[in-house]
C-alpha positions as CSV (number, residue, x, y, z in Angstrom):
1,X,-16.8,21.4,-0.1
2,X,-13.7,22.4,-2.1
3,X,-13.7,22.4,-5.9
4,X,-11.8,19.8,-7.9
5,X,-9.4,22.6,-9.0
6,X,-8.4,23.1,-5.3
7,X,-6.4,19.8,-5.2
8,X,-3.8,20.1,-2.5
9,X,-0.4,21.0,-3.9
10,X,2.9,19.8,-2.3
11,X,4.3,22.0,0.5
12,X,7.0,24.4,-0.5
13,X,9.7,22.5,1.4
14,X,8.6,19.3,-0.4
15,X,9.2,21.0,-3.8
16,X,12.7,22.1,-2.7
17,X,13.5,18.6,-1.4
18,X,12.1,17.0,-4.5
19,X,14.4,19.0,-6.8
20,X,17.5,18.1,-4.6
21,X,16.4,14.5,-4.5
22,X,16.1,14.4,-8.3
23,X,19.6,15.8,-8.6
24,X,20.9,13.1,-6.3
25,X,19.1,10.4,-8.2
26,X,20.5,11.7,-11.5
27,X,24.0,11.8,-10.2
28,X,24.3,15.6,-10.5
29,X,25.0,15.6,-6.7
30,X,27.1,12.6,-5.8
31,X,27.8,10.8,-2.6
32,X,30.0,13.0,-0.3
33,X,29.1,16.2,-2.1
34,X,28.5,19.2,0.1
35,X,25.1,20.8,-0.4
36,X,24.6,24.5,-0.5
37,X,24.4,26.2,2.9
38,X,21.0,26.9,4.3
39,X,21.3,30.6,3.5
40,X,22.7,30.0,0.0
41,X,19.8,27.7,-0.8
42,X,17.4,30.1,0.7
43,X,18.6,32.8,-1.6
44,X,18.8,30.7,-4.7
45,X,15.4,29.1,-4.2
46,X,13.8,32.4,-2.9
47,X,12.3,30.6,0.1
48,X,12.8,31.2,3.8
49,X,15.5,29.7,5.9
50,X,12.9,27.6,7.8
51,X,11.7,26.2,4.5
52,X,15.2,25.1,3.6
53,X,15.7,23.5,7.0
54,X,12.4,21.6,6.6
55,X,13.6,20.4,3.1
56,X,16.9,19.2,4.5
57,X,15.2,17.4,7.4
58,X,12.9,15.7,4.9
59,X,15.9,14.5,2.8
60,X,17.7,13.4,5.9
61,X,14.6,11.4,6.9
62,X,14.7,9.7,3.5
63,X,18.3,8.7,4.0
64,X,19.6,10.8,1.1
65,X,21.7,13.3,3.0
66,X,23.4,13.6,6.4
67,X,24.2,16.5,8.6
68,X,27.8,17.0,9.8
69,X,28.1,19.2,12.9
70,X,29.9,22.5,12.2
71,X,30.3,21.5,8.6
72,X,27.0,21.4,6.8
73,X,24.8,19.0,4.8
74,X,26.2,16.3,2.5
75,X,24.9,13.7,0.2
76,X,25.0,10.5,2.1
77,X,27.6,7.8,1.2
78,X,26.4,4.3,0.9
79,X,28.6,1.6,2.4
80,X,27.6,-0.9,-0.2
81,X,25.7,-0.9,-3.5
82,X,22.0,-1.7,-3.2
83,X,20.8,-5.1,-4.3
84,X,19.4,-5.4,-7.8
85,X,15.6,-5.2,-8.4
86,X,13.5,-8.1,-9.3
87,X,12.6,-8.4,-13.0
88,X,9.1,-8.6,-14.5
89,X,7.2,-11.6,-13.1
90,X,6.4,-14.4,-15.6
91,X,3.4,-16.4,-14.5
92,X,1.8,-19.0,-16.8
93,X,-1.0,-17.9,-19.0
94,X,-3.6,-20.3,-17.6
95,X,-6.5,-19.4,-15.2
96,X,-6.2,-21.4,-12.0
97,X,-8.4,-22.3,-9.1
98,X,-7.1,-20.9,-5.9
99,X,-6.2,-22.8,-2.7
100,X,-3.9,-20.7,-0.5
101,X,-5.9,-20.6,2.8
102,X,-3.9,-23.3,4.6
103,X,-0.7,-21.5,4.0
104,X,-2.2,-18.2,4.8
105,X,-3.4,-19.5,8.2
106,X,0.1,-20.2,9.3
107,X,1.2,-16.6,8.5
108,X,-1.6,-14.7,10.2
109,X,-1.4,-16.9,13.3
110,X,2.3,-15.9,13.6
111,X,1.3,-12.3,13.2
112,X,-0.9,-12.5,16.3
113,X,1.9,-14.0,18.5
114,X,3.5,-11.2,20.6
115,X,6.7,-13.2,20.9
116,X,7.3,-13.1,17.1
117,X,9.1,-10.2,15.5
118,X,6.5,-9.1,12.9
119,X,8.3,-8.9,9.6
120,X,5.4,-10.6,7.9
121,X,2.6,-8.3,9.0
122,X,1.5,-5.7,6.4
123,X,0.5,-3.1,9.0
124,X,2.0,-0.1,10.7
125,X,3.2,-0.2,14.3
126,X,0.8,1.3,16.9
127,X,3.7,3.6,17.7
128,X,3.3,5.3,14.3
129,X,-0.5,5.9,14.6
130,X,-2.5,8.6,16.5
131,X,-3.8,5.9,18.9
132,X,-4.5,8.2,21.9
133,X,-6.3,10.8,19.9
134,X,-8.5,8.2,18.2
135,X,-9.3,6.7,21.5
136,X,-10.4,10.1,22.8
137,X,-12.5,10.7,19.7
138,X,-14.1,7.3,20.2
139,X,-14.9,7.9,23.8
140,X,-16.3,11.4,22.9
141,X,-18.6,10.2,20.1
142,X,-19.9,7.3,22.1
143,X,-20.8,9.7,24.9
144,X,-22.4,12.4,22.7
145,X,-24.2,9.9,20.4
146,X,-24.9,7.2,23.0
147,X,-28.2,5.9,21.4
148,X,-26.9,6.3,17.8
149,X,-23.6,4.7,18.6
150,X,-25.1,1.4,19.6
151,X,-27.6,1.1,16.7
152,X,-27.1,-0.3,13.3
153,X,-25.7,2.2,10.8
154,X,-27.4,0.6,7.7
155,X,-25.7,0.7,4.3
156,X,-24.3,2.9,2.9
157,X,-23.0,3.8,6.3
158,X,-22.3,7.0,8.3
159,X,-23.1,10.1,6.3
160,X,-20.6,12.1,8.2
161,X,-17.8,9.6,7.4
162,X,-18.9,9.5,3.7
163,X,-18.8,13.3,3.6
164,X,-15.3,13.3,5.0
165,X,-14.1,10.6,2.5
166,X,-15.7,12.5,-0.4
167,X,-13.8,15.7,0.7
168,X,-10.6,13.7,0.5
169,X,-11.4,12.4,-2.9
170,X,-10.9,15.9,-4.2
171,X,-7.3,15.7,-3.2
172,X,-7.0,12.4,-5.0
173,X,-8.0,14.3,-8.3
174,X,-11.1,12.0,-8.3
175,X,-14.0,14.1,-7.0
176,X,-16.8,11.9,-5.7
177,X,-19.9,12.7,-3.6
178,X,-20.9,11.1,-0.3
179,X,-23.6,9.2,-2.2
180,X,-20.9,7.4,-4.2
181,X,-19.5,5.6,-1.1
182,X,-20.5,2.6,0.9
183,X,-18.8,2.0,4.2
184,X,-17.4,-1.5,4.7
185,X,-15.5,-3.6,7.2
186,X,-12.1,-2.6,5.9
187,X,-10.8,-2.9,2.3
188,X,-11.0,-6.7,2.5
189,X,-14.9,-6.5,2.6
190,X,-14.9,-3.8,-0.1
191,X,-12.9,-6.1,-2.4
192,X,-15.0,-9.2,-1.6
193,X,-18.3,-7.3,-2.2
194,X,-17.0,-5.9,-5.5
195,X,-16.0,-9.4,-6.7
196,X,-19.5,-10.7,-5.7
197,X,-21.1,-7.9,-7.6
198,X,-19.4,-8.4,-10.9
199,X,-18.4,-12.1,-11.0
200,X,-20.1,-15.5,-10.6
201,X,-18.8,-18.9,-9.5
202,X,-16.5,-20.4,-12.1
203,X,-15.7,-16.9,-13.7
204,X,-12.1,-15.8,-14.3
205,X,-10.7,-12.7,-12.6
206,X,-7.4,-11.1,-13.8
207,X,-5.0,-9.8,-11.2
208,X,-1.3,-9.0,-10.8
209,X,1.3,-11.6,-10.1
210,X,2.4,-11.8,-7.3
211,X,-0.9,-10.8,-5.7
212,X,-2.0,-10.1,-2.2
213,X,-3.0,-13.4,-0.5
214,X,-6.1,-11.8,1.0
215,X,-7.4,-11.2,-2.5
216,X,-6.6,-14.7,-3.5
217,X,-8.6,-15.9,-0.5
218,X,-11.5,-13.8,-1.6
219,X,-11.4,-15.4,-5.1
220,X,-11.0,-18.8,-3.5
221,X,-14.1,-18.5,-1.2
222,X,-16.2,-17.3,-4.1
223,X,-15.3,-20.2,-6.4
224,X,-13.6,-17.9,-8.9
225,X,-10.5,-18.6,-11.0
226,X,-7.4,-16.4,-11.0
227,X,-5.6,-15.4,-14.2
228,X,-2.2,-13.9,-13.1
229,X,-0.6,-11.3,-15.5
230,X,3.1,-10.4,-15.7
231,X,3.8,-7.5,-13.4
232,X,6.7,-5.0,-13.3
233,X,8.0,-4.4,-9.8
234,X,7.9,-0.6,-10.2
235,X,5.2,0.0,-12.8
236,X,2.6,-2.6,-12.0
237,X,0.5,-4.7,-14.4
238,X,2.0,-5.2,-17.9
239,X,-0.7,-3.9,-20.1
240,X,0.5,-5.5,-23.3
241,X,0.3,-8.9,-21.6
242,X,-3.1,-8.0,-20.2
243,X,-4.4,-7.0,-23.7
244,X,-3.1,-10.3,-25.2
245,X,-4.8,-12.3,-22.5
246,X,-8.1,-10.5,-23.0
247,X,-8.0,-11.4,-26.7
248,X,-7.8,-15.1,-25.8
249,X,-10.3,-15.6,-23.1
250,X,-13.4,-14.2,-21.4
251,X,-12.8,-12.6,-18.0
252,X,-15.4,-11.2,-15.5
253,X,-13.2,-8.4,-14.0
254,X,-9.7,-7.1,-13.6
255,X,-8.4,-6.4,-10.1
256,X,-5.4,-4.2,-9.5
257,X,-3.6,-2.4,-6.6
258,X,-2.7,0.6,-8.6
259,X,-0.6,2.4,-6.0
260,X,2.1,0.6,-4.1
261,X,0.8,-2.8,-4.6
262,X,1.0,-5.7,-2.1
263,X,3.6,-7.3,-2.3
264,X,5.6,-5.7,-5.0
265,X,5.1,-2.1,-4.1
266,X,4.7,-1.0,-7.7
267,X,2.9,2.1,-8.7
268,X,1.2,2.3,-12.1
269,X,2.1,5.5,-14.1
270,X,-0.7,7.9,-14.8
271,X,-0.8,7.0,-18.5
272,X,-1.0,3.3,-17.7
273,X,-4.0,4.0,-15.5
274,X,-5.7,5.8,-18.3
275,X,-4.9,3.1,-20.8
276,X,-6.1,0.4,-18.4
277,X,-9.5,2.0,-18.0
278,X,-9.9,2.6,-21.7
279,X,-8.8,-1.0,-22.5
280,X,-11.4,-2.5,-20.2
281,X,-14.2,0.0,-21.0
282,X,-13.9,-1.0,-24.7
283,X,-14.6,-4.6,-23.7
284,X,-17.2,-3.9,-21.0
285,X,-15.0,-5.4,-18.3
286,X,-15.3,-3.9,-14.7
287,X,-12.1,-2.8,-13.0
288,X,-11.8,-3.3,-9.2
289,X,-9.2,-0.9,-8.0
290,X,-7.6,-1.4,-4.6
291,X,-6.3,2.0,-3.4
292,X,-5.5,0.9,0.1
293,X,-2.0,2.3,0.1
294,X,-2.6,5.5,-2.0
295,X,-2.1,7.9,0.9
296,X,1.3,6.4,1.8
297,X,3.2,7.9,-1.2
298,X,6.8,9.0,-0.5
299,X,6.8,11.7,-3.3
300,X,5.1,15.1,-3.1
301,X,1.9,14.1,-4.9
302,X,-0.6,11.4,-4.2
303,X,-1.2,9.2,-7.3
304,X,-4.5,9.7,-8.9
305,X,-6.7,6.5,-8.9
306,X,-7.6,4.9,-12.2
307,X,-11.2,5.9,-11.1
308,X,-10.3,9.4,-12.1
309,X,-10.4,8.3,-15.8
310,X,-13.7,6.3,-15.4
311,X,-16.3,7.6,-17.8
312,X,-19.2,5.3,-17.0
313,X,-18.9,4.0,-13.5
314,X,-17.2,0.7,-14.5
315,X,-14.4,1.2,-11.9
316,X,-15.1,0.0,-8.3
317,X,-12.7,1.9,-6.1
318,X,-11.9,0.4,-2.7
319,X,-9.9,1.8,0.2
320,X,-9.6,1.8,4.0
321,X,-8.1,3.6,7.0
322,X,-6.5,0.4,8.2
323,X,-3.0,1.3,7.0
324,X,-3.0,4.9,8.1
325,X,-5.1,5.2,11.2
326,X,-6.4,2.1,13.0
327,X,-6.1,-1.5,11.6
328,X,-8.5,-2.8,14.4
329,X,-11.3,-0.4,13.7
330,X,-11.9,-2.2,10.4
331,X,-13.3,0.9,8.6
332,X,-13.1,0.9,4.8
333,X,-15.2,2.0,1.8
334,X,-16.0,1.3,-1.7
335,X,-17.1,3.7,-4.5
336,X,-18.7,1.1,-6.8
337,X,-20.0,3.3,-9.6
338,X,-22.8,1.7,-11.6
339,X,-22.7,-1.4,-9.4
340,X,-23.7,0.7,-6.3
341,X,-27.1,-0.8,-5.8
342,X,-25.9,-4.3,-6.1
343,X,-22.9,-3.8,-3.7
344,X,-25.2,-2.1,-1.2
345,X,-27.6,-5.0,-1.2
346,X,-24.7,-7.4,-0.8
347,X,-23.3,-5.4,2.1
348,X,-26.6,-5.7,3.9
349,X,-26.9,-9.4,3.1
350,X,-23.4,-10.2,4.2
351,X,-22.8,-8.2,7.4
352,X,-25.9,-5.9,7.8
353,X,-23.8,-2.9,8.8
354,X,-20.3,-1.7,9.7
355,X,-19.7,-1.0,13.4
356,X,-21.0,2.4,14.2
357,X,-18.6,3.8,16.9
358,X,-15.4,3.4,14.8
359,X,-17.1,5.1,11.9
360,X,-18.0,8.1,14.0
361,X,-14.6,8.3,15.6
362,X,-12.7,8.3,12.3
363,X,-15.2,10.9,10.9
364,X,-14.5,13.1,13.9
365,X,-10.8,12.7,13.5
366,X,-10.9,13.7,9.8
367,X,-13.3,16.6,10.5
368,X,-11.2,18.0,13.4
369,X,-8.0,18.2,11.3
370,X,-4.6,16.7,11.7
371,X,-4.9,13.8,9.3
372,X,-2.7,15.4,6.6
373,X,-0.1,16.3,9.2
374,X,-0.2,12.8,10.6
375,X,0.2,11.4,7.1
376,X,3.2,13.5,6.3
377,X,4.9,12.3,9.5
378,X,3.9,8.7,8.8
379,X,5.1,8.8,5.2
380,X,8.5,10.1,6.3
381,X,8.9,7.4,8.9
382,X,7.8,4.5,6.5
383,X,10.2,5.8,3.8
384,X,13.1,5.9,6.2
385,X,12.2,2.3,7.4
386,X,11.9,1.0,3.8
387,X,15.3,2.5,2.8
388,X,17.0,1.1,5.9
389,X,15.4,-2.4,5.4
390,X,16.7,-2.5,1.8
391,X,20.2,-1.7,3.0
392,X,20.0,-4.4,5.6
393,X,18.8,-7.0,3.2
394,X,21.6,-6.2,0.9
395,X,24.1,-6.6,3.8
396,X,22.8,-9.8,5.4
397,X,21.1,-11.9,2.7
398,X,22.7,-14.3,0.2
399,X,24.7,-13.0,-2.7
400,X,22.5,-12.4,-5.7
401,X,19.4,-11.3,-3.6
402,X,17.0,-8.9,-5.4
403,X,14.8,-6.3,-3.6
404,X,12.1,-4.0,-4.7
405,X,12.3,-0.2,-4.5
406,X,8.8,0.9,-3.6
407,X,8.0,4.7,-3.6
408,X,5.2,4.3,-1.1
409,X,3.6,1.8,1.3
410,X,5.5,-0.3,3.7
411,X,6.3,-3.6,2.0
412,X,9.4,-5.1,0.4
413,X,9.5,-8.1,-2.0
414,X,12.8,-10.1,-1.7
415,X,13.8,-12.5,-4.4
416,X,16.6,-14.9,-3.2
417,X,18.7,-17.4,-5.1
418,X,16.6,-20.3,-6.7
419,X,17.9,-22.9,-4.1
420,X,16.4,-21.0,-1.2
421,X,13.0,-22.5,-0.3
422,X,10.8,-19.7,1.1
423,X,8.5,-22.2,2.9
424,X,11.5,-23.8,4.7
425,X,12.9,-20.3,5.5
426,X,9.5,-19.4,6.9
427,X,9.5,-22.5,9.2
428,X,13.0,-21.9,10.4
429,X,12.3,-18.2,10.9
430,X,9.3,-19.0,13.1
431,X,11.4,-21.3,15.2
432,X,13.8,-18.3,15.7
433,X,10.9,-16.0,16.7
434,X,10.6,-14.2,13.3
435,X,7.5,-13.9,11.2
436,X,7.7,-13.5,7.4
437,X,5.3,-14.0,4.5
438,X,6.6,-16.7,2.0
439,X,6.2,-16.2,-1.7
440,X,3.9,-19.1,-2.6
441,X,0.9,-17.6,-0.7
442,X,1.0,-14.7,-3.2
443,X,0.2,-16.9,-6.3
444,X,-2.7,-19.2,-7.2
445,X,-0.1,-21.2,-9.1
446,X,2.1,-21.5,-5.9
447,X,4.9,-19.7,-7.7
448,X,7.6,-17.5,-6.1
449,X,9.1,-20.4,-4.0
450,X,12.3,-18.4,-3.5
451,X,10.7,-15.1,-2.5
452,X,9.4,-13.6,0.7
453,X,7.6,-10.4,1.6
454,X,8.9,-8.2,4.4
455,X,7.0,-5.5,6.3
456,X,8.7,-2.2,7.1
457,X,5.8,-1.0,9.3
458,X,7.7,-1.1,12.5
459,X,10.3,1.4,13.7
460,X,14.0,0.4,13.4
461,X,15.3,-1.1,16.6
462,X,18.1,-3.4,17.8
463,X,15.4,-6.2,18.0
464,X,14.5,-5.6,14.4
465,X,18.1,-5.4,13.2
466,X,18.9,-8.6,15.0
467,X,15.9,-10.4,13.4
468,X,17.0,-9.3,9.9
469,X,20.6,-10.5,10.7
470,X,19.2,-13.8,11.8
471,X,16.9,-14.1,8.8
472,X,19.7,-13.3,6.4
473,X,21.9,-16.0,8.1
474,X,19.1,-18.6,7.7
475,X,18.6,-17.7,4.1
476,X,22.4,-18.0,3.4
477,X,22.4,-21.5,5.1
478,X,19.6,-22.6,2.7
479,X,21.5,-21.1,-0.3
């Protein structure tokens, strides 16, 4: 196993691309400016020509530059200014019972309809995933471990898979051992088990606002109350607001999606993660950290989980391979720290064990290599799709629309003029064969009535562009 000091550094071409990207963002390189030739940049950066070509390809995939035949590389011009970003959310300061299941049912039924353009589904297209290779691994492990593969793999789950996840934790800057992990049915079960381990019926759980509706459903089914905290679309939970709330009321736990949250896409800065852990540790409050999207960063470095700053095992870190490899395999994990024994007992009581063949297949895929290469390709594709979706929303949606700027993941949060009713838009979109996720399902208080979440998990196509054009037209008619 690699040492913690051997955390994977960004590739050389990524460093070159990041410097040029920063210059573009700062305005040092402006739209229409010609970039140095490949040989010039190779000499000035003291890197190979192939490294420069990779860097330019990376920037082109991100939509920052364009190649003009026989001319060179140029900073890409934008046809129109991007929409403004949403402001910090302002939920009420009261803890609320949760009842979102009826609305959520409508959304996920639409996601399962093959006739619907899936702009509401927070999952990547099968086209972007190593489907055939995973199928081969699954077939191979079921043949080679025929008896083992049909038996229960009791908690904590496959040792081979836990070893592979532990090796990856070194690259997160959060070195954990195989014994720290429990394998679950996706991140959803990891979150549900974590909530059950630290909270009791009637307790209050703090979370971001807006928050993922699946988390709200877990809170609802366990009879808990949700306290929504103002959240910045880029930087996540507002810690001053959290600290103020903790002074006024007792809470059982805080639950955050620290990296590329669902639905806002915000990513907590490193210092905020450290402060959050310290703030909660001083009060003896557990932190449930959902790191489902951590591997889908667009920048050169993966954000370190808040768990990296956990001194006493009070952070329950949850994750999954559903967004990066195989949604249908339902393979996730939790590193529950000092709550490990309780979570393991709850896992056995709830579902006995996670399905064995998918665990073995994913373990083999990780062991045999290629996951990091797959992730680099997937991140480039998702970043390009996010950028293009932002442009399209700005072009087709009503004047005054606001859109998030995530630096990872695959989701956009769209805030429309106040008079646009997201639930009515959802109904009209479904009638037109388009699925979206309306804002009210992301709040226990049924807020965000003029907002929707859009998925960027599917490659750009004429069908997708047509669906966005139609959706924008519907939104304009309601405005």
